[in-house]
C-alpha positions as CSV (number, residue, x, y, z in Angstrom):
1,X,113.9,103.0,99.0
2,X,110.4,101.8,98.2
3,X,108.1,102.9,95.4
4,X,104.9,104.2,97.0
5,X,101.5,104.5,95.2
6,X,98.3,106.2,96.5
7,X,95.1,105.8,94.7
8,X,91.8,107.5,95.4
9,X,88.7,105.9,93.8
10,X,85.3,107.3,93.9
11,X,82.6,105.0,92.8
12,X,79.7,106.1,90.8
13,X,76.4,106.4,92.6
14,X,75.0,102.8,93.4
15,X,78.3,101.1,92.4
16,X,80.2,101.3,95.7
17,X,79.4,97.8,96.9
18,X,80.6,96.3,93.5
19,X,83.8,98.4,93.8
20,X,84.3,97.2,97.4
21,X,83.9,93.6,96.2
22,X,86.5,94.1,93.4
23,X,88.9,95.7,95.9
24,X,88.5,92.8,98.3
25,X,89.3,90.4,95.5
26,X,92.5,92.3,94.7
27,X,93.9,92.2,98.3
28,X,95.2,88.6,98.7
29,X,96.8,88.2,95.3
30,X,98.3,91.7,95.4
31,X,99.9,91.1,98.8
32,X,101.3,87.8,97.5
33,X,103.2,89.6,94.6
34,X,107.0,89.3,95.1
35,X,107.7,93.0,94.9
36,X,104.6,94.1,97.0
37,X,105.6,95.3,100.5
38,X,102.3,96.8,101.6
39,X,98.8,96.8,100.0
40,X,96.4,98.7,102.3
41,X,93.0,99.5,101.0
42,X,90.7,101.9,102.9
43,X,87.2,103.3,102.8
44,X,86.1,106.7,103.8
45,X,83.7,106.2,106.8
46,X,81.7,109.3,105.9
47,X,81.4,108.7,102.2
48,X,81.2,105.0,101.3
49,X,81.7,105.8,97.7
50,X,85.4,106.9,98.3
51,X,88.2,104.3,98.5
52,X,91.8,105.0,99.2
53,X,94.7,102.6,98.5
54,X,98.1,102.9,100.0
55,X,100.7,100.6,98.4
56,X,104.5,100.0,98.8
57,X,106.5,98.2,96.1
58,X,110.2,97.2,96.1
59,X,110.6,99.4,93.0
60,X,108.8,100.9,90.1
61,X,109.2,97.6,88.2
62,X,107.3,95.8,90.9
63,X,104.5,98.3,90.6
64,X,104.5,97.8,86.8
65,X,104.3,94.1,87.4
66,X,101.2,94.6,89.6
67,X,99.5,96.6,86.9
68,X,100.2,93.9,84.4
69,X,99.0,91.1,86.7
70,X,96.0,88.9,85.8
71,X,94.3,89.8,89.1
72,X,94.7,93.6,88.5
73,X,93.5,93.3,84.9
74,X,90.5,91.2,86.0
75,X,89.3,93.0,89.2
76,X,90.6,96.6,88.7
77,X,90.6,97.1,84.9
78,X,87.8,94.7,84.1
79,X,85.4,95.4,87.0
80,X,86.2,98.2,89.4
81,X,87.5,101.0,87.2
82,X,84.6,101.1,84.8
83,X,82.4,101.7,87.9
84,X,84.3,104.8,89.0
85,X,83.3,108.3,88.9
86,X,86.9,109.4,89.4
87,X,90.3,107.9,89.8
88,X,93.4,109.7,91.2
89,X,96.9,108.3,91.6
90,X,100.1,109.8,93.0
91,X,103.6,108.2,93.1
92,X,106.3,108.7,95.8
93,X,109.6,107.2,96.9
94,X,110.3,106.6,100.6
95,X,113.2,108.5,102.1
96,X,114.9,105.6,103.8
């Protein structure tokens, strides 16, 4: 069973390219985390301010480690999140 996180970020007007840059900076180190099974960022083709992240972790502890990582604190907390109009998250477990 995997721990699944979905996140929908809507950038403030004019901040979408900075948010995109921060997300791109998160991809490689996030995928390299020991407990990360899938880290898949997406962008809405009709509204470039909207980003959707689909993430799988080995367990909830692996997700917590992601949130405590240096790269998450630097690029998400320190850069992208302050540029957001809204941030939504949902948590699931796979059925396997």
